[in-house]
N, CA, C, O and the ligand as a Tripos MOL2 file, in Angstrom:
@<TRIPOS>MOLECULE
protein
  297   295    75     0     0
PROTEIN
NO_CHARGES

@<TRIPOS>ATOM
      1 N           0.8690   -1.1720   -0.0930 N.3       1 MET1
      2 CA         -0.0490   -0.1110    0.1060 C.3       1 MET1
      3 C           0.7840    1.1190   -0.0520 C.2       1 MET1
      4 O           1.9220    1.0690    0.4150 O.2       1 MET1
      5 N           0.3800    2.2430   -0.6520 N.am      2 ARG2
      6 CA          1.2300    3.5430   -0.6080 C.3       2 ARG2
      7 C           0.8270    4.2560    0.8120 C.2       2 ARG2
      8 O          -0.2510    4.2210    1.4040 O.2       2 ARG2
      9 N           1.8650    4.8140    1.1090 N.am      3 PRO3
     10 CA          1.5900    5.7040    2.3280 C.3       3 PRO3
     11 C           0.6330    6.9060    2.0670 C.2       3 PRO3
     12 O           0.6860    7.3640    0.9260 O.2       3 PRO3
     13 N          -0.1840    7.4560    2.8920 N.am      4 PRO4
     14 CA         -0.9700    8.4620    2.4370 C.3       4 PRO4
     15 C          -0.2010    9.5200    1.9710 C.2       4 PRO4
     16 O           0.9950    9.6630    2.2250 O.2       4 PRO4
     17 N          -1.0000   10.3950    1.1690 N.am      5 LEU5
     18 CA         -0.3040   11.6930    0.5980 C.3       5 LEU5
     19 C          -0.2310   12.6500    1.5220 C.2       5 LEU5
     20 O          -1.0450   12.7390    2.4420 O.2       5 LEU5
     21 N           0.7420   13.4340    1.3510 N.am      6 ASP6
     22 CA          1.1090   14.4010    2.5510 C.3       6 ASP6
     23 C           0.3370   15.6290    2.0980 C.2       6 ASP6
     24 O           0.9240   16.5840    1.5910 O.2       6 ASP6
     25 N          -0.9680   15.6040    2.2790 N.am      7 LEU7
     26 CA         -1.9610   16.6570    1.9790 C.3       7 LEU7
     27 C          -1.8860   17.7400    3.0710 C.2       7 LEU7
     28 O          -2.0030   17.2690    4.2020 O.2       7 LEU7
     29 N          -1.7270   19.0280    3.0160 N.am      8 ARG8
     30 CA         -1.6660   20.0120    4.0260 C.3       8 ARG8
     31 C          -2.7750   21.2300    3.7130 C.2       8 ARG8
     32 O          -3.2300   21.6740    2.6580 O.2       8 ARG8
     33 N          -2.9740   21.5260    4.9750 N.am      9 VAL9
     34 CA         -4.0720   22.7110    4.6490 C.3       9 VAL9
     35 C          -3.3300   23.8470    4.1840 C.2       9 VAL9
     36 O          -2.2940   24.2200    4.7350 O.2       9 VAL9
     37 N          -3.9320   24.5110    2.9930 N.am     10 GLY10
     38 CA         -3.1480   25.6340    2.4010 C.3      10 GLY10
     39 C          -2.4440   25.2240    1.0290 C.2      10 GLY10
     40 O          -2.0890   26.0530    0.1900 O.2      10 GLY10
     41 N          -2.3010   23.9850    0.9150 N.am     11 ASP11
     42 CA         -1.9180   23.4590   -0.4520 C.3      11 ASP11
     43 C          -2.8750   24.0210   -1.5350 C.2      11 ASP11
     44 O          -4.0930   24.1650   -1.4270 O.2      11 ASP11
     45 N          -2.0990   24.3060   -2.5890 N.am     12 VAL12
     46 CA         -2.9910   24.6670   -3.8270 C.3      12 VAL12
     47 C          -2.5830   23.4610   -4.8220 C.2      12 VAL12
     48 O          -1.4000   23.1650   -4.9910 O.2      12 VAL12
     49 N          -3.5390   22.8470   -5.4100 N.am     13 VAL13
     50 CA         -3.4420   21.6500   -6.2450 C.3      13 VAL13
     51 C          -4.1370   21.7970   -7.6320 C.2      13 VAL13
     52 O          -5.1210   22.5140   -7.8130 O.2      13 VAL13
     53 N          -3.5630   21.0900   -8.5410 N.am     14 GLU14
     54 CA         -4.3280   20.9080   -9.8520 C.3      14 GLU14
     55 C          -4.8810   19.5000   -9.9530 C.2      14 GLU14
     56 O          -4.1900   18.5380   -9.6200 O.2      14 GLU14
     57 N          -6.0380   19.3730  -10.3790 N.am     15 LEU15
     58 CA         -6.6200   18.0170  -10.4500 C.3      15 LEU15
     59 C          -6.8290   17.8070  -11.8540 C.2      15 LEU15
     60 O          -6.8160   18.6830  -12.7180 O.2      15 LEU15
     61 N          -7.0520   16.3770  -12.0400 N.am     16 ARG16
     62 CA         -7.0980   15.8780  -13.3970 C.3      16 ARG16
     63 C          -8.2700   16.3270  -14.1660 C.2      16 ARG16
     64 O          -8.1990   16.6880  -15.3410 O.2      16 ARG16
     65 N          -9.3580   16.2920  -13.4660 N.am     17 LYS17
     66 CA        -10.7220   16.6590  -14.1460 C.3      17 LYS17
     67 C         -11.0910   18.1320  -13.8220 C.2      17 LYS17
     68 O         -10.7750   18.4990  -12.6900 O.2      17 LYS17
     69 N         -11.6800   18.9970  -14.5890 N.am     18 PRO18
     70 CA        -12.1370   20.1930  -14.3070 C.3      18 PRO18
     71 C         -13.3890   20.1630  -13.5150 C.2      18 PRO18
     72 O         -14.2830   19.3400  -13.7150 O.2      18 PRO18
     73 N         -13.4240   21.0670  -12.6300 N.am     19 HIS19
     74 CA        -14.5880   21.5220  -12.1280 C.3      19 HIS19
     75 C         -15.8170   21.8820  -13.0860 C.2      19 HIS19
     76 O         -15.4710   22.3710  -14.1620 O.2      19 HIS19
     77 N         -17.0560   21.7430  -12.9040 N.am     20 PRO20
     78 CA        -17.9520   22.0280  -13.8850 C.3      20 PRO20
     79 C         -17.7500   23.5290  -14.3480 C.2      20 PRO20
     80 O         -18.1360   23.8640  -15.4680 O.2      20 PRO20
     81 N         -17.1370   24.4470  -13.4800 N.am     21 CYS21
     82 CA        -17.0040   25.7560  -13.9110 C.3      21 CYS21
     83 C         -15.7660   25.9120  -14.9090 C.2      21 CYS21
     84 O         -15.5090   26.9490  -15.5200 O.2      21 CYS21
     85 N         -15.0990   24.8180  -14.9760 N.am     22 GLY22
     86 CA        -13.7680   24.9220  -15.7360 C.3      22 GLY22
     87 C         -12.5730   24.9500  -15.2380 C.2      22 GLY22
     88 O         -11.5480   24.7650  -15.8950 O.2      22 GLY22
     89 N         -12.6350   25.2090  -13.9130 N.am     23 GLY23
     90 CA        -11.3140   25.4590  -13.1130 C.3      23 GLY23
     91 C         -10.5780   24.1130  -12.8030 C.2      23 GLY23
     92 O         -11.2280   23.0760  -12.6640 O.2      23 GLY23
     93 N          -9.2240   24.1390  -12.6970 N.am     24 TYR24
     94 CA         -8.5500   22.7690  -12.3610 C.3      24 TYR24
     95 C          -7.9680   23.0360  -11.0930 C.2      24 TYR24
     96 O          -7.3900   22.0590  -10.6170 O.2      24 TYR24
     97 N          -7.9450   24.1700  -10.3370 N.am     25 THR25
     98 CA         -7.0330   24.5070   -9.2710 C.3      25 THR25
     99 C          -7.9490   24.6600   -8.1380 C.2      25 THR25
    100 O          -9.0210   25.2650   -8.1540 O.2      25 THR25
    101 N          -7.3450   23.9730   -7.0340 N.am     26 TRP26
    102 CA         -8.0930   24.0660   -5.6850 C.3      26 TRP26
    103 C          -7.3010   24.2800   -4.6690 C.2      26 TRP26
    104 O          -6.1630   23.8150   -4.7310 O.2      26 TRP26
    105 N          -7.7080   25.0180   -3.5230 N.am     27 ARG27
    106 CA         -7.0150   25.3080   -2.2180 C.3      27 ARG27
    107 C          -7.6410   24.2880   -1.3460 C.2      27 ARG27
    108 O          -8.8560   24.1180   -1.2440 O.2      27 ARG27
    109 N          -6.6600   23.5750   -0.6830 N.am     28 VAL28
    110 CA         -7.1990   22.6400    0.4770 C.3      28 VAL28
    111 C          -7.3480   23.4210    1.6140 C.2      28 VAL28
    112 O          -6.4780   24.2240    1.9510 O.2      28 VAL28
    113 N          -8.5460   23.2260    2.3350 N.am     29 LEU29
    114 CA         -9.0000   23.9440    3.5540 C.3      29 LEU29
    115 C          -9.1600   23.0590    4.5660 C.2      29 LEU29
    116 O          -9.1820   23.4560    5.7310 O.2      29 LEU29
    117 N          -9.2980   21.6870    4.2290 N.am     30 ARG30
    118 CA         -9.4780   20.7390    5.5520 C.3      30 ARG30
    119 C          -9.0480   19.4570    4.9830 C.2      30 ARG30
    120 O          -9.3000   19.0000    3.8680 O.2      30 ARG30
    121 N          -8.2440   18.8760    6.0950 N.am     31 VAL31
    122 CA         -7.6060   17.4780    5.6950 C.3      31 VAL31
    123 C          -7.9090   16.5830    6.7630 C.2      31 VAL31
    124 O          -7.5810   16.7800    7.9340 O.2      31 VAL31
    125 N          -8.5220   15.6240    6.3520 N.am     32 GLY32
    126 CA         -8.9920   14.4590    7.2650 C.3      32 GLY32
    127 C          -9.2800   13.1930    6.4420 C.2      32 GLY32
    128 O          -8.7100   12.9360    5.3820 O.2      32 GLY32
    129 N         -10.2980   12.3540    7.0780 N.am     33 ALA33
    130 CA        -10.9230   11.4070    6.1910 C.3      33 ALA33
    131 C         -11.4350   11.8170    5.0530 C.2      33 ALA33
    132 O         -11.4370   11.0740    4.0720 O.2      33 ALA33
    133 N         -11.9880   13.1730    5.0180 N.am     34 ASP34
    134 CA        -12.4750   13.7850    4.0100 C.3      34 ASP34
    135 C         -11.5780   14.9980    3.6380 C.2      34 ASP34
    136 O         -11.0190   15.6170    4.5430 O.2      34 ASP34
    137 N         -11.4380   15.3210    2.4790 N.am     35 ILE35
    138 CA        -10.7070   16.5770    2.0880 C.3      35 ILE35
    139 C         -11.6530   17.6950    1.7060 C.2      35 ILE35
    140 O         -12.5360   17.5050    0.8690 O.2      35 ILE35
    141 N         -11.4890   18.7830    2.2710 N.am     36 GLY36
    142 CA        -12.2110   20.0120    1.9370 C.3      36 GLY36
    143 C         -11.5130   20.9590    1.1230 C.2      36 GLY36
    144 O         -10.4260   21.3820    1.5180 O.2      36 GLY36
    145 N         -12.0910   21.4210   -0.1730 N.am     37 ALA37
    146 CA        -11.2070   22.2060   -1.0320 C.3      37 ALA37
    147 C         -12.0720   23.1860   -1.5040 C.2      37 ALA37
    148 O         -13.2740   22.9350   -1.5870 O.2      37 ALA37
    149 N         -11.5530   24.4380   -1.8760 N.am     38 GLU38
    150 CA        -12.2000   25.4960   -2.5710 C.3      38 GLU38
    151 C         -11.6070   25.5450   -3.9080 C.2      38 GLU38
    152 O         -10.4100   25.4770   -4.1890 O.2      38 GLU38
    153 N         -12.6980   25.6840   -4.7630 N.am     39 CYS39
    154 CA        -12.4110   25.8870   -6.2820 C.3      39 CYS39
    155 C         -11.9000   27.4690   -6.4430 C.2      39 CYS39
    156 O         -12.5650   28.4450   -6.0960 O.2      39 CYS39
    157 N         -10.6040   27.5040   -7.0320 N.am     40 LEU40
    158 CA        -10.2930   28.8650   -7.2350 C.3      40 LEU40
    159 C         -10.7790   29.5430   -8.3610 C.2      40 LEU40
    160 O         -10.5210   30.7350   -8.5310 O.2      40 LEU40
    161 N         -11.3800   28.9680   -9.0550 N.am     41 SER41
    162 CA        -12.2320   29.4410  -10.2600 C.3      41 SER41
    163 C         -13.5280   30.0980   -9.9130 C.2      41 SER41
    164 O         -13.8760   31.2170  -10.2870 O.2      41 SER41
    165 N         -14.2060   29.2700   -9.1490 N.am     42 CYS42
    166 CA        -15.6190   29.7850   -8.7430 C.3      42 CYS42
    167 C         -15.9950   30.0370   -7.1420 C.2      42 CYS42
    168 O         -17.0350   30.5510   -6.7310 O.2      42 CYS42
    169 N         -14.9390   29.5690   -6.3820 N.am     43 GLY43
    170 CA        -15.1440   29.6500   -5.0010 C.3      43 GLY43
    171 C         -15.8080   28.7270   -4.3890 C.2      43 GLY43
    172 O         -15.8170   28.6960   -3.1580 O.2      43 GLY43
    173 N         -16.4410   27.8660   -5.0950 N.am     44 ARG44
    174 CA        -17.2870   26.6670   -4.5040 C.3      44 ARG44
    175 C         -16.2950   25.7710   -3.6020 C.2      44 ARG44
    176 O         -15.1170   25.5190   -3.8560 O.2      44 ARG44
    177 N         -17.1040   25.3170   -2.4050 N.am     45 TYR45
    178 CA        -16.2980   24.4620   -1.5180 C.3      45 TYR45
    179 C         -16.8970   23.0050   -1.6990 C.2      45 TYR45
    180 O         -18.0990   22.7520   -1.6300 O.2      45 TYR45
    181 N         -16.0150   22.1990   -1.9110 N.am     46 VAL46
    182 CA        -16.4860   20.6500   -1.9110 C.3      46 VAL46
    183 C         -15.5800   19.8530   -0.9540 C.2      46 VAL46
    184 O         -14.4310   20.1200   -0.6010 O.2      46 VAL46
    185 N         -16.4200   18.7380   -0.5920 N.am     47 MET47
    186 CA        -15.7120   17.7850    0.2840 C.3      47 MET47
    187 C         -15.5730   16.3850   -0.5410 C.2      47 MET47
    188 O         -16.5310   15.9260   -1.1620 O.2      47 MET47
    189 N         -14.4650   15.8270   -0.5010 N.am     48 LEU48
    190 CA        -14.3640   14.5380   -1.2430 C.3      48 LEU48
    191 C         -13.6710   13.7100   -0.2710 C.2      48 LEU48
    192 O         -12.8140   14.1540    0.4940 O.2      48 LEU48
    193 N         -14.1020   12.3460   -0.3150 N.am     49 PRO49
    194 CA        -13.3620   11.1900    0.6080 C.3      49 PRO49
    195 C         -11.6950   11.4080    0.0260 C.2      49 PRO49
    196 O         -11.3970   11.8430   -1.0860 O.2      49 PRO49
    197 N         -10.8330   11.0200    0.9970 N.am     50 ARG50
    198 CA         -9.4740   11.2300    0.7370 C.3      50 ARG50
    199 C          -8.9780   10.5240   -0.4430 C.2      50 ARG50
    200 O          -8.1490   11.0200   -1.2060 O.2      50 ARG50
    201 N          -9.4940    9.3520   -0.5880 N.am     51 SER51
    202 CA         -8.9750    8.3550   -1.7280 C.3      51 SER51
    203 C          -9.4010    8.9450   -3.1050 C.2      51 SER51
    204 O          -8.6520    8.8830   -4.0800 O.2      51 SER51
    205 N         -10.6590    9.5310   -3.1480 N.am     52 ARG52
    206 CA        -11.1510   10.1420   -4.3460 C.3      52 ARG52
    207 C         -10.3450   11.2730   -4.6940 C.2      52 ARG52
    208 O          -9.9800   11.4420   -5.8570 O.2      52 ARG52
    209 N         -10.0180   12.1210   -3.6950 N.am     53 PHE53
    210 CA         -9.2450   13.2830   -3.9230 C.3      53 PHE53
    211 C          -7.8340   13.1290   -4.3370 C.2      53 PHE53
    212 O          -7.3070   13.9510   -5.0860 O.2      53 PHE53
    213 N          -7.1400   11.9890   -3.8200 N.am     54 GLU54
    214 CA         -5.8370   11.5400   -4.0650 C.3      54 GLU54
    215 C          -5.7930   11.0430   -5.6170 C.2      54 GLU54
    216 O          -4.8510   11.2250   -6.3890 O.2      54 GLU54
    217 N          -6.9520   10.4110   -5.8910 N.am     55 ALA55
    218 CA         -6.9220    9.7390   -7.2850 C.3      55 ALA55
    219 C          -7.0130   11.0050   -8.3490 C.2      55 ALA55
    220 O          -6.6050   10.9720   -9.5100 O.2      55 ALA55
    221 N          -7.5620   11.9860   -7.7720 N.am     56 ARG56
    222 CA         -7.7720   13.0690   -8.8180 C.3      56 ARG56
    223 C          -6.7230   14.0830   -8.9420 C.2      56 ARG56
    224 O          -6.5890   14.8140   -9.9230 O.2      56 ARG56
    225 N          -5.8980   14.0890   -7.7690 N.am     57 LEU57
    226 CA         -4.8260   15.1350   -7.7770 C.3      57 LEU57
    227 C          -3.8120   14.8480   -9.0080 C.2      57 LEU57
    228 O          -3.4780   13.7370   -9.4180 O.2      57 LEU57
    229 N          -3.4640   15.9190   -9.4260 N.am     58 LYS58
    230 CA         -2.4090   15.7150  -10.7420 C.3      58 LYS58
    231 C          -1.0050   16.4740   -9.9760 C.2      58 LYS58
    232 O           0.0060   15.7850   -9.8370 O.2      58 LYS58
    233 N          -1.0120   17.4880   -9.6390 N.am     59 ARG59
    234 CA          0.2480   18.0390   -9.0500 C.3      59 ARG59
    235 C          -0.1310   19.1400   -8.0230 C.2      59 ARG59
    236 O          -1.2640   19.6050   -7.9040 O.2      59 ARG59
    237 N           0.8420   19.4600   -7.3700 N.am     60 PHE60
    238 CA          0.8940   20.5140   -6.2830 C.3      60 PHE60
    239 C           1.4630   21.7980   -6.9540 C.2      60 PHE60
    240 O           2.5310   21.8340   -7.5660 O.2      60 PHE60
    241 N           0.6460   22.8110   -6.7700 N.am     61 LEU61
    242 CA          1.0250   24.0790   -7.3250 C.3      61 LEU61
    243 C           1.7570   24.8030   -6.0920 C.2      61 LEU61
    244 O           2.8860   25.2420   -6.3100 O.2      61 LEU61
    245 N           1.2820   24.9360   -5.0020 N.am     62 GLU62
    246 CA          1.8780   25.5060   -3.7630 C.3      62 GLU62
    247 C           1.7470   24.6440   -2.5920 C.2      62 GLU62
    248 O           0.7660   23.9010   -2.5680 O.2      62 GLU62
    249 N           2.4410   24.6210   -1.7700 N.am     63 ARG63
    250 CA          2.3620   23.7170   -0.5950 C.3      63 ARG63
    251 C           2.0290   24.5260    0.7440 C.2      63 ARG63
    252 O           2.6740   25.5390    1.0130 O.2      63 ARG63
    253 N           1.1820   24.1370    1.4370 N.am     64 GLY64
    254 CA          0.8640   24.7510    2.7120 C.3      64 GLY64
    255 C           2.1670   24.5220    3.7000 C.2      64 GLY64
    256 O           3.1620   23.8610    3.4000 O.2      64 GLY64
    257 N           1.9770   25.1060    4.7500 N.am     65 PRO65
    258 CA          3.1180   24.9150    5.9450 C.3      65 PRO65
    259 C           2.9370   23.3300    6.3630 C.2      65 PRO65
    260 O           1.8770   22.7460    6.5930 O.2      65 PRO65
    261 N           4.1770   22.8430    6.3930 N.am     66 ALA66
    262 CA          4.4290   21.4170    7.0730 C.3      66 ALA66
    263 C           3.7690   21.2970    8.3480 C.2      66 ALA66
    264 O           3.5770   22.2340    9.1230 O.2      66 ALA66
    265 N           3.3940   19.9650    8.5470 N.am     67 HIS67
    266 CA          2.6860   19.6830    9.8280 C.3      67 HIS67
    267 C           3.7330   19.7780   11.1450 C.2      67 HIS67
    268 O           4.8900   19.3640   11.0750 O.2      67 HIS67
    269 N           3.2730   20.2600   12.1100 N.am     68 THR68
    270 CA          4.2410   20.2710   13.2010 C.3      68 THR68
    271 C           3.2990   19.5340   14.1850 C.2      68 THR68
    272 O           2.1510   19.1920   13.9010 O.2      68 THR68
    273 N           3.9800   19.3060   15.5070 N.am     69 GLU69
    274 CA          3.4010   18.4520   16.6160 C.3      69 GLU69
    275 C           2.1420   19.0100   17.1570 C.2      69 GLU69
    276 O           1.3370   18.2700   17.7220 O.2      69 GLU69
    277 N           1.9260   20.3110   17.0080 N.am     70 GLU70
    278 CA          0.7510   20.8640   17.5420 C.3      70 GLU70
    279 C          -0.5390   20.6370   16.6960 C.2      70 GLU70
    280 O          -1.6560   20.5110   17.1990 O.2      70 GLU70
    281 N          -0.2230   20.5900   15.1170 N.am     71 ASN71
    282 CA         -1.5350   20.5630   14.4810 C.3      71 ASN71
    283 C          -1.7340   19.1450   13.8540 C.2      71 ASN71
    284 O          -2.6350   18.9600   13.0370 O.2      71 ASN71
    285 N          -0.9340   18.2030   14.2200 N.am     72 VAL72
    286 CA         -1.2000   16.9310   13.6280 C.3      72 VAL72
    287 C          -2.3960   16.2270   14.3570 C.2      72 VAL72
    288 O          -2.4470   16.0460   15.5730 O.2      72 VAL72
    289 N          -3.3160   15.8680   13.4810 N.am     73 THR73
    290 CA         -4.5820   14.9910   14.3480 C.3      73 THR73
    291 C          -4.6080   13.8600   13.4760 C.2      73 THR73
    292 O          -4.3710   13.8960   12.2690 O.2      73 THR73
    293 N          -4.9150   12.8410   14.1630 N.am     74 LEU74
    294 CA         -5.0330   11.2120   13.4310 C.3      74 LEU74
    295 C          -6.4660   10.8240   13.3950 C.2      74 LEU74
    296 O          -6.7990    9.7340   12.9300 O.2      74 LEU74
    297 ZN        -15.2250   25.7810   -9.8860 Zn       75 ZN75
@<TRIPOS>BOND
     1     1     2 1
     2     2     3 1
     3     3     4 2
     4     3     5 am
     5     5     6 1
     6     6     7 1
     7     7     8 2
     8     7     9 am
     9     9    10 1
    10    10    11 1
    11    11    12 2
    12    11    13 am
    13    13    14 1
    14    14    15 1
    15    15    16 2
    16    15    17 am
    17    17    18 1
    18    18    19 1
    19    19    20 2
    20    19    21 am
    21    21    22 1
    22    22    23 1
    23    23    24 2
    24    23    25 am
    25    25    26 1
    26    26    27 1
    27    27    28 2
    28    27    29 am
    29    29    30 1
    30    30    31 1
    31    31    32 2
    32    31    33 am
    33    33    34 1
    34    34    35 1
    35    35    36 2
    36    35    37 am
    37    37    38 1
    38    38    39 1
    39    39    40 2
    40    39    41 am
    41    41    42 1
    42    42    43 1
    43    43    44 2
    44    43    45 am
    45    45    46 1
    46    46    47 1
    47    47    48 2
    48    47    49 am
    49    49    50 1
    50    50    51 1
    51    51    52 2
    52    51    53 am
    53    53    54 1
    54    54    55 1
    55    55    56 2
    56    55    57 am
    57    57    58 1
    58    58    59 1
    59    59    60 2
    60    59    61 am
    61    61    62 1
    62    62    63 1
    63    63    64 2
    64    63    65 am
    65    65    66 1
    66    66    67 1
    67    67    68 2
    68    67    69 am
    69    69    70 1
    70    70    71 1
    71    71    72 2
    72    71    73 am
    73    73    74 1
    74    74    75 1
    75    75    76 2
    76    75    77 am
    77    77    78 1
    78    78    79 1
    79    79    80 2
    80    79    81 am
    81    81    82 1
    82    82    83 1
    83    83    84 2
    84    83    85 am
    85    85    86 1
    86    86    87 1
    87    87    88 2
    88    87    89 am
    89    89    90 1
    90    90    91 1
    91    91    92 2
    92    91    93 am
    93    93    94 1
    94    94    95 1
    95    95    96 2
    96    95    97 am
    97    97    98 1
    98    98    99 1
    99    99   100 2
   100    99   101 am
   101   101   102 1
   102   102   103 1
   103   103   104 2
   104   103   105 am
   105   105   106 1
   106   106   107 1
   107   107   108 2
   108   107   109 am
   109   109   110 1
   110   110   111 1
   111   111   112 2
   112   111   113 am
   113   113   114 1
   114   114   115 1
   115   115   116 2
   116   115   117 am
   117   117   118 1
   118   118   119 1
   119   119   120 2
   120   119   121 am
   121   121   122 1
   122   122   123 1
   123   123   124 2
   124   123   125 am
   125   125   126 1
   126   126   127 1
   127   127   128 2
   128   127   129 am
   129   129   130 1
   130   130   131 1
   131   131   132 2
   132   131   133 am
   133   133   134 1
   134   134   135 1
   135   135   136 2
   136   135   137 am
   137   137   138 1
   138   138   139 1
   139   139   140 2
   140   139   141 am
   141   141   142 1
   142   142   143 1
   143   143   144 2
   144   143   145 am
   145   145   146 1
   146   146   147 1
   147   147   148 2
   148   147   149 am
   149   149   150 1
   150   150   151 1
   151   151   152 2
   152   151   153 am
   153   153   154 1
   154   154   155 1
   155   155   156 2
   156   155   157 am
   157   157   158 1
   158   158   159 1
   159   159   160 2
   160   159   161 am
   161   161   162 1
   162   162   163 1
   163   163   164 2
   164   163   165 am
   165   165   166 1
   166   166   167 1
   167   167   168 2
   168   167   169 am
   169   169   170 1
   170   170   171 1
   171   171   172 2
   172   171   173 am
   173   173   174 1
   174   174   175 1
   175   175   176 2
   176   175   177 am
   177   177   178 1
   178   178   179 1
   179   179   180 2
   180   179   181 am
   181   181   182 1
   182   182   183 1
   183   183   184 2
   184   183   185 am
   185   185   186 1
   186   186   187 1
   187   187   188 2
   188   187   189 am
   189   189   190 1
   190   190   191 1
   191   191   192 2
   192   191   193 am
   193   193   194 1
   194   194   195 1
   195   195   196 2
   196   195   197 am
   197   197   198 1
   198   198   199 1
   199   199   200 2
   200   199   201 am
   201   201   202 1
   202   202   203 1
   203   203   204 2
   204   203   205 am
   205   205   206 1
   206   206   207 1
   207   207   208 2
   208   207   209 am
   209   209   210 1
   210   210   211 1
   211   211   212 2
   212   211   213 am
   213   213   214 1
   214   214   215 1
   215   215   216 2
   216   215   217 am
   217   217   218 1
   218   218   219 1
   219   219   220 2
   220   219   221 am
   221   221   222 1
   222   222   223 1
   223   223   224 2
   224   223   225 am
   225   225   226 1
   226   226   227 1
   227   227   228 2
   228   227   229 am
   229   229   230 1
   230   230   231 1
   231   231   232 2
   232   231   233 am
   233   233   234 1
   234   234   235 1
   235   235   236 2
   236   235   237 am
   237   237   238 1
   238   238   239 1
   239   239   240 2
   240   239   241 am
   241   241   242 1
   242   242   243 1
   243   243   244 2
   244   243   245 am
   245   245   246 1
   246   246   247 1
   247   247   248 2
   248   247   249 am
   249   249   250 1
   250   250   251 1
   251   251   252 2
   252   251   253 am
   253   253   254 1
   254   254   255 1
   255   255   256 2
   256   255   257 am
   257   257   258 1
   258   258   259 1
   259   259   260 2
   260   259   261 am
   261   261   262 1
   262   262   263 1
   263   263   264 2
   264   263   265 am
   265   265   266 1
   266   266   267 1
   267   267   268 2
   268   267   269 am
   269   269   270 1
   270   270   271 1
   271   271   272 2
   272   271   273 am
   273   273   274 1
   274   274   275 1
   275   275   276 2
   276   275   277 am
   277   277   278 1
   278   278   279 1
   279   279   280 2
   280   279   281 am
   281   281   282 1
   282   282   283 1
   283   283   284 2
   284   283   285 am
   285   285   286 1
   286   286   287 1
   287   287   288 2
   288   287   289 am
   289   289   290 1
   290   290   291 1
   291   291   292 2
   292   291   293 am
   293   293   294 1
   294   294   295 1
   295   295   296 2
@<TRIPOS>SUBSTRUCTURE
     1 MET1         2 RESIDUE 1 A MET
     2 ARG2         6 RESIDUE 1 A ARG
     3 PRO3        10 RESIDUE 1 A PRO
     4 PRO4        14 RESIDUE 1 A PRO
     5 LEU5        18 RESIDUE 1 A LEU
     6 ASP6        22 RESIDUE 1 A ASP
     7 LEU7        26 RESIDUE 1 A LEU
     8 ARG8        30 RESIDUE 1 A ARG
     9 VAL9        34 RESIDUE 1 A VAL
    10 GLY10       38 RESIDUE 1 A GLY
    11 ASP11       42 RESIDUE 1 A ASP
    12 VAL12       46 RESIDUE 1 A VAL
    13 VAL13       50 RESIDUE 1 A VAL
    14 GLU14       54 RESIDUE 1 A GLU
    15 LEU15       58 RESIDUE 1 A LEU
    16 ARG16       62 RESIDUE 1 A ARG
    17 LYS17       66 RESIDUE 1 A LYS
    18 PRO18       70 RESIDUE 1 A PRO
    19 HIS19       74 RESIDUE 1 A HIS
    20 PRO20       78 RESIDUE 1 A PRO
    21 CYS21       82 RESIDUE 1 A CYS
    22 GLY22       86 RESIDUE 1 A GLY
    23 GLY23       90 RESIDUE 1 A GLY
    24 TYR24       94 RESIDUE 1 A TYR
    25 THR25       98 RESIDUE 1 A THR
    26 TRP26      102 RESIDUE 1 A TRP
    27 ARG27      106 RESIDUE 1 A ARG
    28 VAL28      110 RESIDUE 1 A VAL
    29 LEU29      114 RESIDUE 1 A LEU
    30 ARG30      118 RESIDUE 1 A ARG
    31 VAL31      122 RESIDUE 1 A VAL
    32 GLY32      126 RESIDUE 1 A GLY
    33 ALA33      130 RESIDUE 1 A ALA
    34 ASP34      134 RESIDUE 1 A ASP
    35 ILE35      138 RESIDUE 1 A ILE
    36 GLY36      142 RESIDUE 1 A GLY
    37 ALA37      146 RESIDUE 1 A ALA
    38 GLU38      150 RESIDUE 1 A GLU
    39 CYS39      154 RESIDUE 1 A CYS
    40 LEU40      158 RESIDUE 1 A LEU
    41 SER41      162 RESIDUE 1 A SER
    42 CYS42      166 RESIDUE 1 A CYS
    43 GLY43      170 RESIDUE 1 A GLY
    44 ARG44      174 RESIDUE 1 A ARG
    45 TYR45      178 RESIDUE 1 A TYR
    46 VAL46      182 RESIDUE 1 A VAL
    47 MET47      186 RESIDUE 1 A MET
    48 LEU48      190 RESIDUE 1 A LEU
    49 PRO49      194 RESIDUE 1 A PRO
    50 ARG50      198 RESIDUE 1 A ARG
    51 SER51      202 RESIDUE 1 A SER
    52 ARG52      206 RESIDUE 1 A ARG
    53 PHE53      210 RESIDUE 1 A PHE
    54 GLU54      214 RESIDUE 1 A GLU
    55 ALA55      218 RESIDUE 1 A ALA
    56 ARG56      222 RESIDUE 1 A ARG
    57 LEU57      226 RESIDUE 1 A LEU
    58 LYS58      230 RESIDUE 1 A LYS
    59 ARG59      234 RESIDUE 1 A ARG
    60 PHE60      238 RESIDUE 1 A PHE
    61 LEU61      242 RESIDUE 1 A LEU
    62 GLU62      246 RESIDUE 1 A GLU
    63 ARG63      250 RESIDUE 1 A ARG
    64 GLY64      254 RESIDUE 1 A GLY
    65 PRO65      258 RESIDUE 1 A PRO
    66 ALA66      262 RESIDUE 1 A ALA
    67 HIS67      266 RESIDUE 1 A HIS
    68 THR68      270 RESIDUE 1 A THR
    69 GLU69      274 RESIDUE 1 A GLU
    70 GLU70      278 RESIDUE 1 A GLU
    71 ASN71      282 RESIDUE 1 A ASN
    72 VAL72      286 RESIDUE 1 A VAL
    73 THR73      290 RESIDUE 1 A THR
    74 LEU74      294 RESIDUE 1 A LEU
    75 ZN75       297 GROUP 0 **** ****
């Protein structure tokens, strides 16, 4: 099994499939069992199961701050 992807709050990512608005770039706002992200083209907020989000992720455009002891939650 692959280790879980190091998704961080604040990451800006490009996905493989466009949002209905035509945008490909998203900012990660919530990281957990579900990933919450805001479409940077239309501002819509969506939640996806982590596995689906990881499958759709194409690349990181910006990285959020690395996890520290204080903000890691399992
Ligand atoms: Zn959109």
